[in-house]
C-alpha positions as CSV (number, residue, x, y, z in Angstrom):
1,M,-113.4,-61.7,-13.6
2,D,-115.5,-62.8,-11.2
3,H,-113.7,-62.3,-8.3
4,A,-113.0,-58.8,-9.6
5,I,-116.4,-57.5,-10.3
6,R,-118.1,-59.2,-7.5
7,P,-116.9,-57.4,-4.0
8,A,-118.2,-54.2,-5.6
9,H,-121.8,-55.7,-5.3
10,G,-123.2,-54.5,-1.7
11,R,-121.3,-51.2,-1.1
12,F,-122.7,-49.5,-4.1
13,E,-125.0,-50.1,-7.1
14,A,-122.6,-52.2,-9.4
15,R,-122.9,-51.0,-12.7
16,L,-121.1,-49.5,-15.7
17,D,-122.5,-45.9,-17.0
18,Y,-120.7,-46.6,-20.6
19,A,-118.4,-49.4,-21.9
20,V,-116.6,-48.8,-25.7
21,I,-115.4,-51.5,-27.8
22,T,-112.8,-49.6,-29.9
23,H,-112.9,-52.5,-32.6
24,F,-113.8,-56.3,-33.2
25,H,-111.0,-58.3,-32.2
26,A,-110.7,-60.6,-29.8
27,D,-108.0,-59.0,-27.6
28,H,-110.2,-56.2,-27.3
29,M,-113.4,-57.8,-26.9
30,G,-113.2,-61.7,-25.9
31,I,-112.1,-64.6,-28.2
32,I,-115.3,-67.2,-28.1
33,T,-114.3,-70.8,-28.9
34,G,-118.0,-72.0,-28.3
35,S,-116.9,-73.8,-25.1
36,E,-117.8,-71.0,-22.9
37,P,-120.7,-71.0,-20.4
38,L,-124.2,-69.7,-21.8
39,S,-125.6,-66.3,-20.5
40,I,-129.0,-66.5,-18.6
41,H,-130.0,-63.9,-20.8
42,G,-130.2,-65.5,-24.2
43,D,-127.9,-67.7,-26.9
44,Y,-124.7,-66.1,-26.2
45,R,-121.7,-67.3,-24.4
46,L,-119.7,-65.3,-21.9
47,R,-116.4,-63.9,-22.2
48,G,-114.6,-60.5,-22.6
49,I,-117.3,-57.9,-22.9
50,T,-120.6,-60.2,-22.9
51,E,-119.5,-61.8,-19.5
52,I,-118.6,-58.2,-17.9
53,G,-122.3,-57.4,-19.0
54,E,-123.4,-60.3,-17.2
55,L,-121.6,-59.2,-14.2
56,L,-122.1,-56.0,-14.4
57,P,-124.8,-54.0,-16.1
58,I,-123.7,-51.8,-18.7
59,D,-126.1,-48.7,-19.2
60,R,-124.6,-47.6,-22.6
61,L,-122.4,-49.5,-25.2
62,M,-120.5,-47.9,-27.7
63,D,-119.0,-49.7,-30.9
64,R,-118.1,-48.4,-34.5
65,G,-121.2,-50.3,-36.3
66,W,-124.6,-50.2,-34.7
67,P,-127.1,-50.9,-35.6
68,D,-126.4,-52.3,-39.0
69,Y,-122.7,-53.1,-39.2
70,E,-122.5,-52.5,-42.8
71,Y,-119.1,-50.7,-42.9
72,L,-116.3,-53.4,-43.0
73,P,-117.7,-55.7,-40.8
74,P,-115.6,-59.2,-39.7
75,P,-116.4,-62.3,-41.8
76,A,-119.6,-64.2,-41.1
77,S,-117.4,-67.2,-40.0
78,D,-116.5,-65.1,-36.9
79,M,-117.7,-66.6,-34.0
80,M,-116.6,-63.8,-31.7
81,F,-118.5,-61.3,-33.8
82,A,-122.0,-63.4,-34.3
83,N,-122.1,-64.0,-30.5
84,Y,-121.1,-60.5,-29.8
85,R,-124.4,-59.5,-32.3
86,R,-126.5,-61.8,-30.6
87,F,-125.7,-60.4,-26.8
88,V,-126.8,-56.8,-28.3
89,A,-129.7,-57.9,-29.8
90,R,-130.9,-59.7,-26.8
91,N,-130.2,-57.1,-24.5
92,T,-131.1,-54.3,-26.3
93,A,-134.7,-55.7,-27.1
94,A,-134.9,-56.7,-23.3
95,G,-134.3,-53.2,-22.5
96,R,-131.0,-53.9,-20.2
97,L,-128.7,-52.1,-22.9
98,K,-128.5,-49.1,-24.8
99,V,-126.2,-49.3,-27.7
100,I,-124.4,-46.2,-29.5
101,A,-122.9,-46.1,-32.9
102,A,-119.6,-43.6,-32.4
103,Q,-119.9,-40.8,-34.7
104,A,-116.5,-38.7,-35.2
105,G,-116.1,-35.6,-33.9
106,A,-119.4,-35.8,-31.4
107,T,-119.0,-34.7,-27.8
108,N,-122.7,-35.6,-27.1
109,Q,-122.5,-39.3,-27.0
110,I,-120.5,-39.8,-23.9
111,T,-121.8,-37.4,-21.1
112,Q,-121.3,-36.8,-17.1
113,V,-124.0,-38.7,-15.5
114,R,-122.4,-38.4,-11.9
115,K,-122.0,-35.7,-9.9
116,P,-121.5,-32.9,-12.4
117,N,-118.9,-30.4,-11.3
118,P,-119.4,-27.1,-13.1
119,Q,-115.8,-26.1,-11.5
120,L,-114.0,-29.1,-13.7
121,P,-115.4,-29.1,-17.1
122,F,-115.9,-32.6,-18.7
123,E,-115.6,-33.7,-22.4
124,V,-115.5,-37.0,-24.2
125,R,-114.6,-36.4,-27.9
126,I,-115.1,-39.1,-30.6
127,V,-111.9,-37.9,-32.5
128,A,-112.1,-41.0,-35.4
129,V,-114.1,-44.1,-36.3
130,N,-114.2,-46.1,-39.3
131,D,-113.1,-43.8,-42.5
132,R,-113.9,-40.5,-40.7
133,V,-111.7,-38.3,-38.2
134,W,-112.3,-35.3,-36.5
135,T,-110.6,-32.0,-38.1
136,G,-110.0,-30.4,-34.6
137,K,-112.2,-27.3,-35.6
138,G,-115.9,-27.4,-33.9
139,N,-117.6,-30.7,-34.5
140,E,-116.2,-30.8,-38.3
141,T,-114.9,-33.9,-39.6
142,K,-113.4,-35.6,-43.3
143,V,-113.0,-38.8,-44.7
144,R,-109.7,-40.1,-44.2
145,F,-109.7,-43.2,-46.5
146,P,-110.1,-43.7,-50.3
147,A,-113.5,-44.8,-51.6
148,L,-113.2,-48.4,-51.2
149,D,-114.1,-49.3,-54.9
150,S,-111.2,-47.1,-56.0
151,I,-108.7,-49.4,-54.0
152,L,-107.4,-52.2,-56.6
153,L,-106.0,-54.5,-53.9
154,R,-108.1,-55.8,-51.3
155,A,-105.2,-56.5,-48.8
156,D,-104.8,-52.2,-49.4
157,W,-108.4,-51.9,-48.1
158,P,-108.6,-50.5,-44.4
159,D,-108.7,-53.1,-41.6
160,E,-109.9,-53.7,-38.5
161,N,-107.4,-51.8,-36.9
162,M,-107.7,-49.1,-38.7
163,C,-111.7,-48.6,-38.1
164,S,-111.0,-48.2,-34.2
165,I,-112.9,-45.9,-31.9
166,A,-110.6,-43.2,-30.7
167,I,-111.8,-40.7,-27.8
168,R,-110.0,-38.0,-26.1
169,I,-111.5,-37.2,-22.4
170,R,-110.9,-33.8,-20.5
171,Y,-111.7,-33.5,-17.2
172,G,-110.6,-29.7,-16.0
173,R,-107.3,-29.3,-17.5
174,F,-106.3,-33.0,-17.6
175,V,-106.4,-34.7,-21.1
176,Y,-106.6,-38.2,-21.8
177,F,-106.5,-40.0,-25.1
178,T,-106.9,-43.6,-26.5
179,G,-107.3,-45.0,-29.9
180,G,-107.4,-48.9,-29.9
181,D,-105.2,-50.3,-32.8
182,M,-105.0,-47.3,-34.9
183,P,-101.6,-47.7,-37.2
184,G,-99.1,-44.7,-37.6
185,Y,-96.6,-46.1,-39.6
186,P,-97.5,-47.6,-42.9
187,V,-96.6,-51.1,-43.7
188,P,-94.0,-51.4,-46.8
189,G,-95.7,-50.9,-49.8
190,A,-98.9,-49.4,-48.1
191,A,-100.4,-46.2,-49.0
192,A,-99.7,-42.9,-47.1
193,W,-103.0,-42.7,-46.0
194,H,-102.4,-45.8,-43.7
195,D,-100.9,-43.4,-41.1
196,E,-103.6,-42.3,-39.1
197,E,-102.0,-40.8,-36.1
198,T,-100.6,-37.9,-37.8
199,D,-104.4,-36.3,-38.6
200,V,-105.4,-37.3,-35.4
201,A,-102.4,-35.6,-33.6
202,Q,-103.1,-32.6,-35.8
203,A,-106.8,-32.3,-34.4
204,I,-106.2,-33.2,-30.7
205,G,-102.9,-31.7,-29.8
206,P,-100.9,-32.0,-26.6
207,T,-102.0,-34.6,-24.0
208,D,-101.2,-35.4,-20.4
209,V,-101.7,-39.2,-20.7
210,H,-102.4,-41.6,-23.8
211,V,-102.8,-45.4,-24.9
212,V,-99.9,-46.5,-26.9
213,H,-101.6,-47.8,-30.0
214,H,-102.0,-51.3,-30.6
215,H,-99.8,-52.7,-27.5
216,G,-96.6,-50.7,-28.9
217,S,-96.4,-52.6,-32.0
218,L,-94.1,-52.1,-34.7
219,E,-96.5,-49.7,-37.0
220,E,-97.4,-47.6,-33.9
221,E,-96.5,-44.0,-32.3
222,N,-94.6,-42.1,-35.4
223,P,-92.4,-39.3,-34.3
224,F,-95.1,-36.4,-35.2
225,W,-97.4,-38.2,-33.2
226,L,-95.2,-38.2,-30.0
227,A,-93.8,-34.8,-30.7
228,T,-97.0,-33.4,-31.0
229,L,-99.0,-35.3,-28.0
230,R,-95.9,-34.8,-25.9
231,S,-97.6,-37.0,-23.2
232,R,-96.0,-37.4,-19.6
233,V,-97.6,-40.6,-19.2
234,M,-98.0,-43.3,-21.7
235,I,-100.0,-46.5,-21.2
236,V,-99.2,-49.7,-22.7
237,P,-101.8,-52.8,-22.9
238,A,-99.3,-55.5,-23.0
239,W,-100.2,-59.1,-23.1
240,A,-97.4,-60.5,-25.0
241,A,-93.7,-60.4,-24.4
242,T,-93.1,-58.4,-27.7
243,H,-95.5,-55.5,-26.1
244,P,-94.1,-53.0,-26.6
245,S,-91.5,-53.9,-29.6
246,L,-88.2,-52.6,-28.9
247,D,-88.4,-49.6,-31.8
248,T,-91.8,-48.3,-30.3
249,G,-90.8,-48.9,-26.5
250,C,-87.5,-46.9,-27.3
251,S,-89.3,-44.0,-29.1
252,C,-92.2,-43.5,-26.7
253,W,-89.1,-43.5,-23.5
254,M,-87.1,-41.3,-25.4
255,M,-90.0,-38.6,-26.0
256,R,-91.4,-39.1,-22.4
257,R,-87.9,-38.0,-21.3
258,R,-88.2,-34.8,-23.8
259,A,-91.9,-34.0,-22.4
260,I,-90.7,-34.3,-18.2
261,A,-87.4,-31.9,-19.5
């Protein structure tokens, strides 16, 4: 990561205006084992988002839980999440970082800060986060999960993937969507509300480019989702031989052929 970031220094002010942590999983923010180097700014270790913040200053960081992290937080034993909390606490206290709690439906949390062009309108919509999803009307949202105390089995509660921040970016006529690891097919025996893609598709409509959910795993990219978005480009963030799964890969390929035809 150091080799990727350092060449930018000296040519311009190297910093990030925004960074987004879609959800609190190691493959999205950096695993912590306790062997990583410590920051010069505090008692947290450097890998993933914390290492990026060390090498490339981040002005604003969005996540799904700031400031109290009360809604379905990772377990207290999670070293990565505890390390992230220390990173956030030390850097916000020192004024090096501003943290933003994502709010479903909002368009004022991520705004254009460099050379805005009135001819190319720019909008970032927080489509979903935690238990809320945008309806597609104004800034209106709805609750998409039942009350937790009404779900009899703890195994049926929303998991970390289901709480992912989902955002739509519009720049002129171009539309881009990314939704972290949110699922589109409930696993066998799960409740229908475990399908999050359908509500989101109804809200956002067609896109030009979207990031395939959960690395293209089996429970993603349902038919309604693909048929509604009709993306010409689908990005698979792969880090394993099963990314994407055969079924999901084939579904995306067939829909892409229809979208281009």
